[in-house]
Structures are given as structure tokens and as C-alpha cells.
N, C-alpha and C positions, 0 to 999 in steps of 0.2 A: 820797434814792435811791429809784428805782422798781424794783419786782421783779415779774417774771412767773413763774408757777409752773406746771409741768405737772400735769395731773390726768387721771384715767380717766373717760370718759363712761359713766355707768351707765343713763341714760334720756334720751329726747328727747321734747319736746312742742312743739306749735305749728308755725307756718310763717313763712317769710320773716323780717320784723323782730320778730315775736313768738316766734321760735324760742328755746326755753330747754332746759336739761337739768340733770340732777343729775350733778355731777362729784365724784369721790372723790380727795381729796388725802391719801393715806396714812392713811385711816381717818376723815378729816373730810370730810363730804359737804356741798356747797353748791350752790345753784341758780345757774346761770351763763347769761348771754346767749350764744347760739350763732349769732346772725344773721350774723356776719362769717366763719363757717366752715361754709357750707351743706353741704360734703362730709363733715363730721364726723358720725359715728353711734355707736351703742352699741358699746363695745369699743375705740374710738379714744382716743388721748391728744391733749389740746389744751393749749396754753399760755394761761394766764388772767392777765389784768391788770385789776385793779379790777372784777372781776365779769364781764368780757367775754372770751370766747375769741378770741384774735387770730391763732392759727395752729394747724395740726395738726402733730404730731411723731410719729416712730416710737417704739416701745416702748423701744428701746435708748437713744435720746437722752433720753427722759423719765427713765429709770432713772439715767442718768449725772448729770443735773441734780439729781435728788432726793438722790443720794449726796453731791454737792457741798454741798447745803444741810444735810444731816445732819452732815457733817464740820464745817461752819462753826458749827453749833449746839454741837457737842462742844467746839470750841475756845473758844467764849464761856463755857461752863460751867467749863472748867479754868482760865481766866485769873483 
């Protein structure tokens, strides 16, 4: 199963194919390739799959997905 997770862009560096950024996933910050979403900037939410941002999403959609993931984790713990 493949999973893409939304995160908040905290910083951006580089240009074009070398464009990267620090993305916060609920307190865990990772460096992500931002080449596929040139419109994304600091404060935006992006969906990340295997270290590459594949699309930009609004804050409400990102919060909804993160809540679903949190609920899934709680169900796994209780099982």
C-alpha cells in the first residue's frame, strides 16, 4: 500500500529540480523535494509521497487527512 501524507512547508531552498524544503508532519520535520510543486511556499500544505511533494492542498483538507490517519493509529492500538 502506498501512502501520501500532508505536511506544512516551513522553509524552501534551491530552484527548479533542486528545489527542496523542510516539511513538518505533525512535529516530525523532513527534507522534501518540492520540484513538482513550484507554486508551494512557506506556510502551504503539500501532499508528500516517498520524499517528493506531489500536490498542494488547503489547510482544511490537510487537517482532515491527518485526523483520519490519527484515528487509524488509535484503532491499531486498541485492536
